[in-house]
C-alpha positions as MATLAB code, in Angstrom:
seq = 'RGTSGETGPNTVMQIWFQLFKTAQIHAIDNQALVRPIRAFADLTGSLVGREGRLSMQAKDRAIFINSHKLRLTTDEFELASDIFDFFEQRGMGGFVVDGALTEAAIRTLLGILVYAPPTERTFAKIDAALKAAGLPMRVNKTLGTGKKSDSEVVLERRSYSFFTYSKLVVLYRSLIAEEKMNASRRAFLTKKIARTVQALVDICLE';
ca = [
      14.690   68.527  125.405;
      12.922   69.649  122.270;
      10.352   67.652  120.365;
      13.087   66.165  118.188;
      14.834   64.756  121.275;
      17.714   67.204  120.987;
      18.971   68.957  124.071;
      17.734   72.554  124.190;
      19.774   75.486  125.566;
      17.766   75.699  128.803;
      18.297   71.987  129.408;
      22.047   72.572  128.987;
      21.912   75.128  131.807;
      19.925   72.737  134.009;
      22.358   69.834  133.453;
      25.354   72.050  134.254;
      23.607   73.386  137.364;
      22.760   69.876  138.577;
      26.369   68.763  138.110;
      28.134   71.492  140.068;
      25.384   71.802  142.686;
      25.503   68.072  143.464;
      29.311   68.208  143.612;
      29.145   71.054  146.139;
      27.004   68.875  148.421;
      28.568   65.423  147.998;
      32.072   63.955  147.875;
      33.538   63.030  144.494;
      32.964   59.287  145.065;
      29.343   59.661  146.191;
      26.697   57.748  144.216;
      24.653   60.943  143.896;
      27.189   62.230  141.355;
      26.891   59.271  138.974;
      23.809   60.520  137.117;
      24.829   64.222  136.817;
      28.284   63.221  135.553;
      26.807   60.819  132.992;
      24.290   63.462  131.898;
      27.035   66.052  131.352;
      29.169   63.521  129.455;
      26.210   62.718  127.177;
      25.523   66.439  126.764;
      29.059   67.345  125.689;
      29.222   64.370  123.330;
      25.918   65.353  121.717;
      26.477   69.111  121.418;
      30.137   68.991  120.405;
      29.301   66.361  117.797;
      26.433   68.464  116.439;
      27.677   72.055  116.844;
      31.421   71.674  117.332;
      31.436   73.068  120.870;
      29.529   73.700  124.073;
      29.844   77.294  125.211;
      28.238   78.802  128.320;
      28.788   82.482  129.018;
      27.263   84.817  131.598;
      26.971   88.519  130.830;
      24.854   91.277  132.383;
      22.829   88.705  134.392;
      22.004   86.747  131.248;
      23.206   83.315  130.124;
      24.266   82.445  126.593;
      24.557   78.858  125.348;
      26.555   78.702  122.096;
      25.793   82.431  121.655;
      22.040   81.801  122.140;
      20.604   84.003  124.898;
      18.377   81.975  127.187;
      14.812   83.028  127.922;
      14.382   81.990  131.535;
      11.206   81.062  133.355;
      10.667   82.420  136.849;
      11.825   79.114  138.358;
      14.966   79.094  136.193;
      16.051   82.486  137.512;
      17.061   80.835  140.794;
      19.256   78.348  138.926;
      20.793   81.158  136.902;
      21.550   83.129  140.067;
      23.565   80.224  141.494;
      25.446   79.876  138.189;
      26.334   83.591  138.243;
      27.622   83.191  141.811;
      29.601   80.067  140.866;
      31.313   81.897  138.004;
      31.927   85.120  139.933;
      33.556   83.281  142.842;
      36.101   81.891  140.369;
      36.647   85.094  138.400;
      35.238   83.533  135.253;
      32.492   84.560  132.876;
      31.940   81.099  131.417;
      33.580   78.212  129.623;
      33.948   76.491  126.257;
      34.132   72.725  125.729;
      35.388   71.804  122.264;
      35.722   68.053  122.683;
      33.670   65.269  124.232;
      34.310   64.786  127.957;
      34.481   61.281  129.411;
      33.085   60.612  132.877;
      36.669   60.353  134.190;
      37.481   63.739  132.628;
      34.429   65.298  134.279;
      35.575   64.016  137.664;
      38.930   65.681  136.999;
      37.055   68.860  136.043;
      35.082   68.793  139.301;
      38.335   68.337  141.195;
      39.569   71.596  139.672;
      36.371   73.676  139.859;
      34.735   72.397  143.054;
      36.933   70.200  145.233;
      40.184   72.175  145.049;
      40.894   74.447  148.058;
      39.449   77.978  147.678;
      42.948   79.402  147.137;
      43.258   77.182  144.035;
      39.920   78.295  142.577;
      41.088   81.560  141.036;
      40.784   82.153  137.307;
      44.526   81.841  136.615;
      44.922   78.630  138.622;
      41.797   77.044  137.124;
      43.002   77.925  133.629;
      46.444   76.435  134.325;
      44.982   73.290  135.913;
      42.681   72.643  132.942;
      45.605   72.952  130.532;
      47.814   70.709  132.691;
      45.077   68.061  132.818;
      44.714   68.162  129.031;
      40.955   68.649  129.189;
      39.200   69.925  126.016;
      37.822   72.863  127.967;
      38.848   76.445  128.613;
      37.451   79.089  130.935;
      36.678   82.641  129.829;
      36.960   85.822  131.808;
      33.915   87.984  132.406;
      33.017   89.789  129.208;
      33.730   93.506  129.318;
      30.723   95.661  128.696;
      32.476   98.888  127.681;
      30.756  102.248  128.061;
      26.974  101.937  127.953;
      24.481  104.458  126.663;
      21.836  105.845  129.049;
      19.164  103.661  127.448;
      21.336  100.546  127.857;
      21.888  101.352  131.528;
      18.139  101.765  132.082;
      17.406   98.484  130.296;
      20.072   96.666  132.309;
      18.644   98.006  135.596;
      15.135   96.950  134.578;
      16.400   93.442  133.737;
      18.213   93.216  137.072;
      15.103   94.429  138.915;
      12.974   91.756  137.242;
      15.646   89.142  137.933;
      15.747   90.056  141.645;
      11.950   90.114  141.971;
      11.645   86.738  140.217;
      14.281   85.273  142.523;
      12.298   86.486  145.545;
       9.099   84.880  144.199;
      10.872   81.539  143.737;
      12.374   81.652  147.238;
       9.071   82.609  148.864;
       7.218   79.854  147.011;
       9.810   77.365  148.214;
       9.371   78.564  151.790;
       5.583   78.192  151.864;
       5.361   75.073  149.671;
       7.319   72.699  151.891;
       5.048   71.489  154.678;
       7.664   69.502  156.581;
      10.750   71.703  156.545;
      13.639   71.218  158.936;
      15.055   74.163  160.857;
      18.278   74.446  158.845;
      16.417   74.513  155.521;
      14.001   77.159  156.852;
      16.889   79.268  158.161;
      18.700   78.956  154.806;
      15.656   80.109  152.817;
      14.837   82.891  155.267;
      18.395   84.229  155.032;
      18.310   84.202  151.223;
      14.891   85.898  151.226;
      16.172   88.621  153.565;
      19.167   89.294  151.302;
      16.945   89.432  148.219;
      14.478   91.811  149.887;
      17.434   94.041  150.825;
      18.540   93.989  147.179;
      15.066   95.119  146.135;
      15.152   97.909  148.722;
      18.526   99.023  147.336;
      17.058   99.055  143.822;
      14.128  101.190  144.980;
      16.422  103.659  146.761;
      18.651  103.860  143.723;
];
């Protein structure tokens, strides 16, 4: 939050991340979801009341909140990576909320985006389910980039390289920072580190 107490764009990303990440771990009736759901309800009420909408869009490995491109810290790159994956798995580039969401409405939203079977989490079915539920929210497809100039391609590759390197730094810090780490957590981090190192190797070869 900013000094005025208003919710800043990066905080919007963090609240959204906390909501869907918690839902992916816990059942819909779990107590762990109470706070993230309430936080997202407060967020939509505040932003829609102030700006008329809450828009989150991913494009070219960047995140835009109400058309404002986020400047991410190294730690926030890991959050952003999970958001990109979440959107890509559902064939969506982002969403727009143009009305306040109640806590009950957010539970319905999670049922559509997270708890529905994988076969129901395609863009078309999510879009239809949101309309059928009467939620003040719509999903957007991935924004087309069109034909890029050589300089734009170079800039995009540099941004992706920095993104991948920053993600590796965050993962490695997590691995060495936790003194008492269980085997499953260590295996999870090691696997993600290996994939990220491979991505860096691919970038170098390219």
